[in-house]
C-alpha positions as CSV (number, residue, x, y, z in Angstrom):
1,M,96.2,-11.4,337.6
2,E,97.3,-7.9,337.0
3,N,96.6,-6.3,333.5
4,K,99.7,-5.5,331.5
5,K,99.9,-1.8,330.4
6,V,100.0,-1.4,326.6
7,K,102.6,1.1,325.4
8,K,101.3,3.6,322.8
9,F,103.3,4.2,319.6
10,D,104.7,7.8,319.3
11,F,104.9,8.8,315.6
12,S,106.9,12.0,316.4
13,A,109.6,9.9,317.8
14,L,110.5,8.8,314.2
15,F,111.8,12.2,313.4
16,Y,114.5,11.7,315.9
17,N,115.7,8.8,313.8
18,D,118.3,10.0,311.3
19,R,117.7,7.2,308.8
20,F,113.9,7.8,308.7
21,V,114.4,11.5,308.3
22,L,116.7,10.9,305.3
23,V,114.2,8.5,303.5
24,F,111.2,10.8,304.2
25,S,113.0,13.8,302.9
26,I,113.9,12.1,299.6
27,F,110.3,10.8,299.2
28,A,108.8,14.3,299.9
29,A,111.3,15.9,297.4
30,V,110.3,13.5,294.6
31,I,106.6,14.1,295.2
32,L,107.1,17.9,295.3
33,W,109.1,17.8,292.1
34,F,106.5,15.6,290.3
35,V,103.7,18.0,291.4
36,M,105.7,21.1,290.3
37,A,106.6,19.5,286.9
38,T,103.0,18.5,286.3
39,V,101.4,21.8,287.3
40,N,104.0,24.3,286.1
41,T,103.6,24.2,282.3
42,Q,104.0,27.9,281.9
43,E,107.7,27.9,282.7
44,R,108.4,24.3,281.8
45,P,106.7,23.5,278.4
46,R,105.3,20.0,277.8
47,V,106.6,18.0,274.8
48,I,104.1,16.2,272.6
49,Y,105.8,13.4,270.7
50,D,104.9,11.7,267.4
51,V,102.9,14.5,265.9
52,P,102.2,13.7,262.2
53,V,103.9,15.9,259.6
54,V,101.6,16.8,256.7
55,I,102.8,18.1,253.3
56,K,100.0,19.4,251.1
57,L,100.7,20.6,247.6
58,S,98.4,23.1,245.8
59,D,95.4,21.8,243.8
60,A,97.0,23.1,240.6
61,S,100.3,21.2,241.3
62,Q,98.4,18.0,242.0
63,E,96.4,18.5,238.7
64,Q,99.8,18.6,237.0
65,G,100.7,15.3,238.4
66,L,103.0,16.5,241.1
67,K,103.3,14.4,244.2
68,V,105.5,14.1,247.3
69,F,107.4,10.9,247.0
70,D,109.8,11.2,249.9
71,Q,110.1,13.2,253.1
72,S,112.9,13.1,255.6
73,V,110.6,13.5,258.6
74,E,107.3,11.7,259.2
75,K,106.7,12.7,262.8
76,A,107.9,15.6,264.9
77,K,108.0,16.8,268.6
78,V,106.0,19.9,269.5
79,S,106.5,21.8,272.7
80,I,103.5,23.6,274.2
81,R,102.7,25.6,277.4
82,G,99.8,27.3,279.0
83,N,96.9,26.3,281.3
84,S,98.1,23.1,283.0
85,I,94.7,21.5,282.8
86,V,94.5,22.0,279.1
87,V,98.1,21.3,278.3
88,N,98.0,18.0,280.0
89,K,95.1,16.9,278.0
90,I,96.7,17.5,274.6
91,K,97.4,14.4,272.5
92,P,99.4,14.0,269.2
93,S,96.1,13.9,267.3
94,D,95.2,17.4,268.6
95,L,98.2,18.8,266.7
96,Q,99.5,18.8,263.1
97,V,102.9,19.8,261.8
98,V,102.8,21.3,258.3
99,A,105.3,22.6,255.7
100,Q,104.2,26.2,255.2
101,L,105.7,26.7,251.7
102,A,104.6,23.4,250.3
103,P,101.6,25.0,248.3
104,S,104.1,27.1,246.4
105,I,105.9,24.2,244.8
106,T,105.3,24.0,241.1
107,Q,108.2,22.0,239.7
108,P,109.8,18.6,240.4
109,N,112.8,18.9,242.7
110,N,114.2,18.4,246.3
111,Y,113.1,21.1,248.7
112,T,114.0,22.1,252.2
113,L,110.8,23.4,254.0
114,S,110.3,25.0,257.4
115,L,107.9,23.2,259.7
116,T,105.2,24.8,261.9
117,A,102.6,23.3,264.2
118,Q,98.9,23.9,264.1
119,K,96.1,23.2,266.6
120,M,93.6,20.7,265.4
121,G,91.4,19.8,268.3
122,Q,88.8,21.8,270.3
123,L,91.2,22.5,273.1
124,A,93.0,25.8,272.2
125,D,93.9,27.5,275.5
126,Y,97.7,26.9,275.1
127,E,100.7,28.2,273.2
128,I,102.9,26.3,270.7
129,V,106.5,27.0,271.7
130,S,108.6,25.1,269.2
131,V,108.7,22.3,266.6
132,E,111.6,19.8,266.4
133,P,113.0,19.4,263.8
134,S,112.3,22.8,262.5
135,S,112.6,21.8,258.8
136,L,112.6,18.8,256.5
137,I,113.6,17.8,253.0
138,V,111.0,16.6,250.5
139,N,111.2,15.0,247.1
140,V,108.5,16.2,244.7
141,D,108.1,14.7,241.3
142,V,105.5,14.0,238.6
143,Y,103.6,10.7,239.2
144,K,104.1,8.3,236.3
145,E,102.7,4.8,235.6
146,V,104.1,2.6,232.8
147,T,103.4,-1.0,231.8
148,F,106.5,-3.1,231.0
149,K,106.7,-6.5,229.3
150,I,108.5,-9.0,231.4
151,E,111.5,-10.4,229.5
152,D,112.7,-13.9,229.8
153,E,116.2,-14.3,231.3
154,I,115.7,-17.8,232.6
155,K,118.8,-20.0,232.1
156,Y,118.4,-23.8,231.7
157,K,119.8,-26.8,229.9
158,A,117.5,-29.3,228.2
159,D,118.1,-33.0,227.9
160,P,118.0,-33.8,224.1
161,D,115.6,-36.8,224.7
162,Y,112.9,-34.4,226.0
163,F,111.0,-31.5,224.7
164,V,111.4,-28.4,226.8
165,S,109.1,-25.5,226.2
166,A,110.0,-21.9,226.7
167,P,109.3,-20.6,230.2
168,T,105.8,-19.3,230.8
169,F,105.1,-16.6,233.5
170,S,102.1,-16.1,235.7
171,T,101.8,-12.6,234.2
172,D,103.4,-11.3,231.0
173,S,103.6,-7.6,232.2
174,V,104.1,-5.5,235.2
175,V,102.8,-2.0,236.0
176,I,105.4,0.3,237.6
177,S,104.5,3.6,239.1
178,G,106.4,6.3,241.0
179,P,108.5,9.4,240.3
180,E,108.8,10.2,236.7
181,S,112.6,10.7,237.1
182,Q,112.9,7.1,238.4
183,I,110.5,5.5,235.9
184,A,112.5,7.2,233.0
185,K,115.6,5.2,234.1
186,I,113.9,1.8,233.5
187,S,114.8,0.2,230.2
188,R,113.9,-3.5,230.8
189,V,112.2,-5.7,233.4
190,C,113.5,-9.2,233.5
191,A,112.6,-12.5,235.2
192,E,116.0,-14.1,236.1
193,Y,116.8,-17.6,237.4
194,D,119.5,-20.2,236.8
195,V,118.1,-23.8,236.7
196,K,120.7,-26.3,237.8
197,G,121.3,-29.5,235.8
198,E,119.6,-30.8,232.7
199,L,115.8,-30.7,232.7
200,K,114.0,-34.1,232.5
201,E,110.8,-33.1,234.2
202,T,108.6,-30.0,234.4
203,K,110.1,-27.3,236.6
204,N,108.0,-24.8,238.6
205,F,109.4,-22.0,240.7
206,T,109.0,-18.3,241.7
207,T,111.6,-15.6,241.0
208,N,112.1,-11.9,241.5
209,L,111.7,-9.3,238.8
210,V,114.9,-7.3,238.1
211,L,114.9,-3.8,236.6
212,Y,117.7,-2.6,234.3
213,D,118.6,0.8,232.9
214,A,119.7,1.4,229.3
215,Y,123.3,0.6,230.3
216,G,122.5,-2.8,231.7
217,E,122.9,-1.7,235.3
218,K,120.4,-2.9,237.9
219,L,118.1,-0.3,239.4
220,N,116.9,0.2,243.0
221,T,113.2,-0.3,243.4
222,D,112.8,1.5,246.8
223,K,111.1,4.6,245.4
224,I,108.7,2.9,243.0
225,K,105.8,0.6,243.2
226,M,105.3,-2.6,241.1
227,S,102.0,-4.4,240.5
228,V,104.0,-7.6,241.1
229,N,107.6,-8.0,242.1
230,K,107.7,-11.8,241.6
231,V,106.4,-14.2,239.0
232,D,105.6,-17.8,239.0
233,V,107.6,-19.6,236.3
234,S,106.8,-22.9,234.6
235,I,109.0,-24.8,232.2
236,L,107.1,-27.7,230.6
237,V,109.1,-30.8,230.0
238,L,107.6,-33.6,227.9
239,G,108.7,-36.9,226.4
240,R,109.3,-37.2,222.6
241,K,108.0,-39.9,220.2
242,V,107.7,-40.5,216.5
243,V,104.3,-42.0,215.6
244,N,102.8,-43.1,212.3
245,L,99.6,-41.6,210.8
246,K,96.8,-43.9,210.0
247,P,93.8,-43.0,207.9
248,S,90.2,-43.8,209.0
249,F,86.9,-43.7,207.1
250,S,83.2,-43.2,207.5
251,G,80.4,-44.3,205.2
252,K,82.5,-47.2,203.8
253,P,80.5,-49.8,202.0
254,L,80.1,-53.0,204.0
255,G,81.5,-55.1,201.2
256,L,84.6,-53.0,200.6
257,S,87.8,-54.3,202.2
258,M,90.3,-51.4,202.7
259,S,93.2,-53.9,202.8
260,S,92.7,-54.3,199.0
261,I,93.2,-50.6,198.4
262,K,96.6,-49.0,198.5
263,Q,96.6,-46.0,200.9
264,T,99.3,-43.4,200.9
265,V,99.7,-40.9,203.8
266,E,102.0,-37.8,203.4
267,P,103.6,-37.4,205.8
268,G,103.6,-40.9,207.0
269,S,104.7,-40.0,210.5
270,I,105.2,-37.0,212.8
271,E,107.1,-36.4,216.1
272,I,105.0,-35.5,219.1
273,A,105.7,-34.6,222.7
274,G,103.6,-35.4,225.7
275,P,103.5,-36.8,229.2
276,E,105.4,-40.1,229.3
277,D,102.4,-42.0,230.6
278,A,100.3,-40.8,227.7
279,L,103.0,-41.5,225.1
280,A,103.4,-45.0,226.3
281,N,99.9,-45.9,225.1
282,V,100.3,-44.1,221.7
283,K,101.4,-46.5,218.9
284,E,99.9,-44.5,216.0
285,L,97.6,-41.5,215.4
286,S,94.3,-42.1,213.6
287,L,93.5,-39.2,211.3
288,E,90.0,-37.6,211.1
289,A,87.6,-40.0,209.4
290,I,87.4,-39.5,205.6
291,D,83.8,-39.6,204.3
292,F,83.4,-42.0,201.4
293,T,80.7,-39.7,199.9
294,K,83.6,-37.3,199.0
295,L,85.6,-40.0,197.1
296,T,85.5,-41.1,193.5
297,P,88.2,-42.6,191.2
298,S,89.1,-39.1,190.0
299,R,88.8,-37.5,193.4
300,N,90.9,-39.9,195.5
301,S,93.1,-37.5,197.5
302,V,91.9,-35.7,200.7
303,D,93.6,-33.3,203.1
304,V,92.9,-34.4,206.7
305,N,93.5,-32.6,210.0
306,I,95.9,-34.3,212.4
307,T,94.4,-34.5,215.9
308,L,96.7,-35.1,218.9
309,P,96.0,-36.8,222.2
310,P,95.2,-34.4,225.1
311,G,98.3,-32.7,226.6
312,C,100.5,-33.5,223.5
313,K,102.3,-31.1,221.2
314,N,103.1,-31.5,217.5
315,L,106.9,-31.0,217.2
316,S,106.8,-31.5,213.4
317,N,104.6,-28.5,213.0
318,V,102.6,-30.3,210.4
319,Y,98.9,-30.1,211.0
320,T,97.3,-31.8,208.0
321,A,98.1,-35.0,206.1
322,K,97.3,-35.9,202.5
323,V,95.6,-39.2,202.1
324,T,95.5,-40.8,198.6
325,L,93.6,-44.0,197.7
326,D,94.6,-46.0,194.7
327,L,91.2,-46.5,193.0
328,K,92.4,-48.0,189.8
329,G,89.8,-50.5,188.6
330,F,87.0,-48.4,190.1
331,A,84.3,-46.5,188.1
332,T,81.2,-44.3,188.5
333,R,77.8,-44.1,186.9
334,T,74.6,-42.3,187.5
335,L,71.8,-44.5,188.8
336,S,68.2,-43.6,189.3
337,V,67.2,-44.8,192.8
338,T,63.5,-45.4,193.3
339,E,63.3,-47.3,196.5
340,F,63.3,-45.4,199.8
341,R,63.3,-46.8,203.4
342,V,62.9,-44.9,206.7
343,K,65.0,-46.0,209.7
344,N,64.7,-45.4,213.4
345,L,61.2,-43.9,213.2
346,A,59.3,-43.5,216.5
347,A,56.8,-46.4,217.0
348,S,53.9,-44.0,217.4
349,K,54.5,-42.3,214.0
350,S,54.3,-43.1,210.4
351,A,56.3,-41.6,207.5
352,E,55.7,-41.1,203.8
353,V,58.5,-40.3,201.3
354,Y,57.3,-37.8,198.7
355,T,60.5,-38.0,196.7
356,K,59.9,-40.8,194.2
357,S,63.3,-40.9,192.5
358,L,66.9,-39.7,193.0
359,D,69.6,-39.7,190.4
360,M,72.7,-40.6,192.4
361,V,76.3,-40.9,191.3
362,V,77.4,-44.4,192.3
363,A,81.1,-45.4,192.6
364,G,82.7,-48.8,193.1
365,P,84.6,-51.6,191.4
366,E,84.1,-51.5,187.6
367,K,82.5,-55.0,187.4
368,Q,80.0,-54.2,190.2
369,I,79.1,-50.8,188.7
370,A,78.6,-52.3,185.2
371,G,76.2,-54.9,186.5
372,L,74.4,-52.6,189.0
373,A,70.6,-52.3,188.6
374,P,68.3,-49.8,190.5
375,G,66.8,-52.8,192.4
376,D,70.1,-53.7,193.9
377,V,70.2,-50.5,196.1
378,Y,67.9,-48.3,198.1
379,A,68.0,-44.8,199.6
380,Q,67.9,-44.9,203.4
381,I,66.6,-42.0,205.6
382,D,67.7,-42.2,209.2
383,M,65.4,-40.5,211.7
384,A,67.6,-41.2,214.8
385,G,67.5,-38.1,217.0
386,K,64.4,-36.8,215.3
387,E,61.8,-38.9,217.2
388,S,59.7,-35.8,218.2
389,F,59.5,-34.4,214.7
390,T,56.2,-34.2,212.9
391,G,55.5,-32.4,209.6
392,H,57.2,-32.2,206.2
393,S,60.9,-31.6,205.7
394,E,64.0,-32.7,203.7
395,F,66.2,-35.3,205.2
396,P,69.7,-36.6,204.1
397,V,69.7,-40.0,202.5
398,T,72.5,-42.6,202.2
399,L,72.9,-45.4,199.6
400,V,72.6,-48.9,200.8
401,A,73.5,-52.0,198.7
402,K,71.2,-54.9,199.3
403,N,73.8,-57.5,198.5
404,N,76.6,-55.9,200.6
405,S,78.5,-55.0,197.5
406,S,81.3,-52.5,197.5
407,V,79.5,-49.5,195.9
408,W,78.8,-46.1,197.5
409,A,77.1,-42.8,196.5
410,Y,79.3,-39.8,195.7
411,G,77.8,-36.5,196.9
412,E,75.0,-35.4,199.2
413,Y,71.3,-36.2,198.6
414,K,68.0,-35.4,200.3
415,A,64.5,-36.7,200.2
416,N,61.2,-35.0,201.1
417,V,59.5,-36.8,203.9
418,G,56.3,-36.3,205.8
419,V,55.9,-37.6,209.4
420,S,52.6,-37.8,211.3
421,E,51.2,-39.5,214.4
422,K,49.5,-42.8,213.8
423,A,45.7,-42.8,214.0
424,G,44.1,-44.2,217.1
């Protein structure tokens, strides 16, 4: 078999093809243009975009509180030319555009300032041709910071069967800072909101703060800063209920029945507000306990604090009640008590009462007081909570009737007691 002869490809033949020549010419022209545009930065300057514009006031002006609050240009274009290798390495951070006359500003105003570019990096073998734009407008003013109270402009309707509190804000004031000329326009800062329908439950929401001038016109906040521009608002809604006040007592003699003593409370009832589940369980309010040691037939009225359940409010704004006991038929006499007993003493300790007699004012029904003898009562010393005590000290005593009579001691009394560890 004869070998077939392979025909060699002739590249030069392509140049006799009109279509190939056209495409090749365009491609070569683009490459040549790109090379010339990249290399020839002497005649065709390179433009650096997004160069930061810096405006620096003098130290003296800054000490006076002057500050640039607005500028029409933040970044500029800078054209440079020179050594191609250097020029092509320049980045926006290697340049800075400045307002040359900025240090001469000494008063608040709007100023038009010329711009010029400065070299910032280590590469310096190039020429700055131009800056675009060539000028800018700046607003210079005195920096001012003022605290304003937030005023309540929340509109709502309350159901008369409920207590609705005044709106409370997450913060009561706002700090506003910015140009003095803008701050001076602010007369009021308000929290505004319109609650739809009658309130029957607690309402929570967030609303914007609105600034007003002295003429009641809303102000734009674009040129100022606010520590907060919104507030959280809460309107507390509680149920209402009228409840009776009931006196309570401590130190009452065991034999004394309170049902036999007329008790008057003024006021007899108050109106309170609270969560509905809490109010459902409140039938009456028990007043703070009245200590019988403070009562006698002639001292039979006591002012007592009114304590509310947690989460409730006193709508009557009455915080004390006067409790009066009808103690007609009761009397007092001074009795010398000579018997002392110690209660709740630790098992490992012994006690000795050094006080041998106490003159105590005893009150009670007239017949019981008339027939009362020193042997019918004793003075009790309670050591509960003092189990670790040893030594000598004075301790409070209470009067105890042996026959569970209705007598009690008026006033406070103490006895001198010594406590020691038992031997062995």
